[in-house]
BAZA-427606 format. One record per residue (C-alpha): x, y, z; residue number from 1. Coordinates in Angstrom, 3 decimals, always signed. Layout:
N
{rec {X, Y, Z}, NUM};
...
//
This chain:
201
{rec {-82.181, -9.463, -28.341}, 1};
{rec {-78.834, -8.411, -29.731}, 2};
{rec {-78.378, -6.462, -32.959}, 3};
{rec {-74.645, -7.088, -32.536}, 4};
{rec {-74.557, -10.677, -31.332}, 5};
{rec {-70.817, -11.078, -31.891}, 6};
{rec {-69.748, -8.487, -29.332}, 7};
{rec {-67.412, -10.039, -26.781}, 8};
{rec {-65.447, -9.100, -23.674}, 9};
{rec {-61.741, -9.137, -22.802}, 10};
{rec {-61.760, -12.775, -21.712}, 11};
{rec {-64.606, -14.096, -23.869}, 12};
{rec {-64.292, -17.272, -25.876}, 13};
{rec {-65.776, -16.126, -29.167}, 14};
{rec {-66.620, -19.735, -29.980}, 15};
{rec {-68.755, -19.918, -26.847}, 16};
{rec {-71.793, -17.635, -27.042}, 17};
{rec {-72.372, -17.901, -23.290}, 18};
{rec {-69.253, -15.758, -22.733}, 19};
{rec {-70.319, -12.986, -25.140}, 20};
{rec {-73.095, -10.403, -25.038}, 21};
{rec {-75.490, -13.266, -25.844}, 22};
{rec {-74.615, -15.010, -22.575}, 23};
{rec {-74.923, -11.764, -20.649}, 24};
{rec {-78.363, -11.328, -22.213}, 25};
{rec {-79.410, -14.784, -21.081}, 26};
{rec {-78.274, -14.061, -17.526}, 27};
{rec {-80.182, -10.758, -17.507}, 28};
{rec {-83.254, -12.608, -18.804}, 29};
{rec {-82.964, -15.216, -16.045}, 30};
{rec {-82.820, -12.536, -13.346}, 31};
{rec {-85.853, -10.748, -14.750}, 32};
{rec {-87.760, -14.038, -14.854}, 33};
{rec {-86.749, -15.501, -11.502}, 34};
{rec {-86.387, -12.416, -9.323}, 35};
{rec {-89.140, -10.223, -10.725}, 36};
{rec {-91.591, -12.572, -12.436}, 37};
{rec {-91.383, -11.108, -15.929}, 38};
{rec {-92.188, -13.264, -18.942}, 39};
{rec {-88.992, -12.778, -20.969}, 40};
{rec {-88.254, -14.014, -24.473}, 41};
{rec {-84.513, -13.960, -25.164}, 42};
{rec {-84.272, -13.804, -28.946}, 43};
{rec {-81.022, -15.430, -30.114}, 44};
{rec {-80.973, -14.257, -33.716}, 45};
{rec {-77.520, -13.339, -35.063}, 46};
{rec {-77.526, -10.422, -37.479}, 47};
{rec {-73.861, -9.375, -37.657}, 48};
{rec {-71.994, -12.637, -38.226}, 49};
{rec {-70.520, -11.757, -41.619}, 50};
{rec {-70.837, -7.972, -41.454}, 51};
{rec {-72.250, -5.289, -39.175}, 52};
{rec {-73.217, -3.093, -42.136}, 53};
{rec {-76.842, -4.215, -42.267}, 54};
{rec {-77.230, -5.529, -38.730}, 55};
{rec {-80.049, -3.161, -37.787}, 56};
{rec {-82.115, -3.811, -40.908}, 57};
{rec {-81.477, -7.558, -40.542}, 58};
{rec {-82.416, -7.487, -36.867}, 59};
{rec {-85.620, -5.607, -37.679}, 60};
{rec {-86.872, -8.639, -39.591}, 61};
{rec {-86.231, -10.897, -36.601}, 62};
{rec {-87.809, -8.496, -34.121}, 63};
{rec {-90.913, -8.150, -36.281}, 64};
{rec {-91.261, -11.933, -36.459}, 65};
{rec {-91.083, -12.190, -32.668}, 66};
{rec {-93.638, -9.401, -32.249}, 67};
{rec {-95.990, -10.991, -34.771}, 68};
{rec {-95.956, -14.208, -32.731}, 69};
{rec {-96.102, -12.377, -29.388}, 70};
{rec {-98.144, -9.190, -29.910}, 71};
{rec {-98.560, -8.541, -26.172}, 72};
{rec {-94.854, -7.759, -25.737}, 73};
{rec {-94.567, -4.382, -24.007}, 74};
{rec {-90.809, -3.897, -23.550}, 75};
{rec {-87.977, -4.517, -26.013}, 76};
{rec {-84.332, -4.500, -24.919}, 77};
{rec {-81.473, -4.447, -27.418}, 78};
{rec {-78.408, -5.365, -25.348}, 79};
{rec {-74.995, -4.329, -26.688}, 80};
{rec {-71.400, -4.067, -25.541}, 81};
{rec {-69.634, -0.775, -26.278}, 82};
{rec {-66.262, -0.180, -27.947}, 83};
{rec {-63.846, +2.200, -26.198}, 84};
{rec {-60.170, +3.153, -26.370}, 85};
{rec {-57.895, +0.292, -25.344}, 86};
{rec {-56.777, +2.024, -22.146}, 87};
{rec {-60.300, +2.813, -20.949}, 88};
{rec {-61.840, +0.577, -18.280}, 89};
{rec {-65.511, +1.031, -17.482}, 90};
{rec {-65.571, -0.469, -14.000}, 91};
{rec {-67.035, +0.491, -10.654}, 92};
{rec {-67.169, -1.495, -7.417}, 93};
{rec {-70.477, -1.955, -5.638}, 94};
{rec {-70.755, -4.033, -2.469}, 95};
{rec {-67.342, -5.552, -3.133}, 96};
{rec {-68.101, -6.614, -6.712}, 97};
{rec {-66.481, -5.123, -9.810}, 98};
{rec {-69.184, -4.171, -12.282}, 99};
{rec {-69.079, -2.995, -15.878}, 100};
{rec {-70.562, +0.458, -16.262}, 101};
{rec {-73.425, +0.685, -18.716}, 102};
{rec {-75.083, +3.339, -20.829}, 103};
{rec {-78.617, +3.900, -22.102}, 104};
{rec {-78.638, +4.847, -25.780}, 105};
{rec {-81.419, +6.638, -27.685}, 106};
{rec {-82.042, +7.455, -31.331}, 107};
{rec {-83.642, +10.802, -32.165}, 108};
{rec {-84.519, +10.250, -35.860}, 109};
{rec {-83.077, +13.712, -36.414}, 110};
{rec {-79.697, +15.073, -37.455}, 111};
{rec {-78.487, +18.670, -37.761}, 112};
{rec {-77.527, +18.030, -41.378}, 113};
{rec {-80.760, +16.349, -42.529}, 114};
{rec {-83.309, +17.494, -39.993}, 115};
{rec {-86.136, +15.083, -39.200}, 116};
{rec {-85.516, +11.704, -40.809}, 117};
{rec {-88.881, +11.149, -42.483}, 118};
{rec {-87.773, +7.764, -43.857}, 119};
{rec {-87.039, +6.581, -40.287}, 120};
{rec {-90.093, +7.561, -38.248}, 121};
{rec {-90.492, +6.738, -34.582}, 122};
{rec {-93.695, +7.728, -32.823}, 123};
{rec {-92.230, +6.661, -29.484}, 124};
{rec {-89.098, +8.814, -29.225}, 125};
{rec {-90.290, +10.712, -26.154}, 126};
{rec {-91.468, +7.534, -24.428}, 127};
{rec {-88.201, +5.736, -25.220}, 128};
{rec {-86.118, +8.585, -23.839}, 129};
{rec {-88.311, +8.951, -20.752}, 130};
{rec {-87.956, +5.239, -19.995}, 131};
{rec {-84.172, +5.378, -20.361}, 132};
{rec {-83.888, +8.470, -18.161}, 133};
{rec {-86.066, +6.894, -15.465}, 134};
{rec {-83.855, +3.807, -15.431}, 135};
{rec {-80.732, +5.921, -15.267}, 136};
{rec {-82.184, +7.906, -12.353}, 137};
{rec {-83.001, +4.670, -10.540}, 138};
{rec {-79.398, +3.539, -11.006}, 139};
{rec {-78.033, +6.872, -9.811}, 140};
{rec {-80.119, +6.617, -6.655}, 141};
{rec {-79.441, +2.989, -5.769}, 142};
{rec {-76.159, +2.260, -7.606}, 143};
{rec {-74.142, +5.511, -7.820}, 144};
{rec {-71.374, +5.482, -10.403}, 145};
{rec {-72.700, +2.500, -12.349}, 146};
{rec {-74.213, +4.321, -15.323}, 147};
{rec {-72.559, +6.498, -17.907}, 148};
{rec {-74.223, +9.525, -19.499}, 149};
{rec {-77.310, +8.739, -21.562}, 150};
{rec {-76.250, +8.854, -25.209}, 151};
{rec {-78.407, +10.530, -27.866}, 152};
{rec {-77.711, +9.920, -31.545}, 153};
{rec {-79.434, +10.844, -34.789}, 154};
{rec {-80.784, +7.641, -36.258}, 155};
{rec {-83.536, +5.210, -35.216}, 156};
{rec {-81.794, +1.982, -34.141}, 157};
{rec {-85.011, -0.083, -34.242}, 158};
{rec {-86.416, +1.749, -31.229}, 159};
{rec {-89.762, +2.385, -32.935}, 160};
{rec {-91.616, -0.843, -32.186}, 161};
{rec {-92.892, -0.089, -28.698}, 162};
{rec {-93.085, +2.904, -26.316}, 163};
{rec {-90.625, +1.089, -24.050}, 164};
{rec {-87.778, +0.183, -26.402}, 165};
{rec {-84.410, +0.255, -24.637}, 166};
{rec {-80.897, +0.030, -26.067}, 167};
{rec {-78.202, -0.646, -23.461}, 168};
{rec {-74.435, -0.638, -23.945}, 169};
{rec {-73.242, -2.908, -21.122}, 170};
{rec {-69.518, -2.482, -20.581}, 171};
{rec {-66.943, -2.546, -23.344}, 172};
{rec {-64.355, -4.814, -24.914}, 173};
{rec {-61.984, -3.991, -22.021}, 174};
{rec {-64.358, -5.410, -19.396}, 175};
{rec {-64.377, -9.030, -18.294}, 176};
{rec {-67.344, -11.350, -18.665}, 177};
{rec {-67.682, -11.462, -14.875}, 178};
{rec {-67.874, -7.673, -14.639}, 179};
{rec {-70.613, -7.658, -17.275}, 180};
{rec {-72.527, -10.457, -15.565}, 181};
{rec {-72.282, -8.689, -12.206}, 182};
{rec {-73.901, -5.598, -13.714}, 183};
{rec {-76.958, -7.571, -14.756}, 184};
{rec {-78.231, -7.624, -11.152}, 185};
{rec {-78.517, -3.824, -10.719}, 186};
{rec {-79.593, -3.397, -14.353}, 187};
{rec {-82.451, -5.834, -13.811}, 188};
{rec {-83.342, -4.026, -10.594}, 189};
{rec {-83.490, -0.681, -12.427}, 190};
{rec {-85.587, -2.172, -15.230}, 191};
{rec {-88.000, -3.723, -12.749}, 192};
{rec {-88.062, -0.590, -10.635}, 193};
{rec {-89.259, +1.531, -13.539}, 194};
{rec {-91.672, -1.025, -14.985}, 195};
{rec {-93.174, -2.058, -11.653}, 196};
{rec {-92.757, +1.206, -9.788}, 197};
{rec {-90.612, -0.311, -7.075}, 198};
{rec {-87.069, -1.582, -6.425}, 199};
{rec {-85.741, -4.375, -4.239}, 200};
{rec {-83.223, -2.105, -2.557}, 201};
//
């Protein structure tokens, strides 16, 4: 799913969802289904159309509805596109293909100013972080240079629903749609590698 469904790339047609983060999410879902045999639900809810201010709380309602209907879901992926300075290009070339670099993002439910955020509990922080680090390590081994540093931030970001909740920032507004799509292949491989204990490579 996509908390920020309106995120687009340098050459996206914002009137065509297939060229935005939503389309990248569908391609990632297809790879996970066809190449690795996962049962994937790609939730197409849009929670930031008018404003991003309440996107996470709005998305929480949608995620909870999906989980209520599908209680056996084990892994939740919130796929985003990052925002960087206009001159920054997050690209690496692997096997002759330009790919958008991506970053695993984790919420700690803790800030130095407020301490532990008791109103935003997450019993799965350690599991979430461990999953993200394992995926990053898989990428570093098989796809050097593709991942950015794992990002840790204070709030929760709806990562409290399952032990394997993952938030990924795939590329940025300076990347092309093709670069983002190309990255879905190694990202899917890393996801499958950690969840299944093996990689294709």
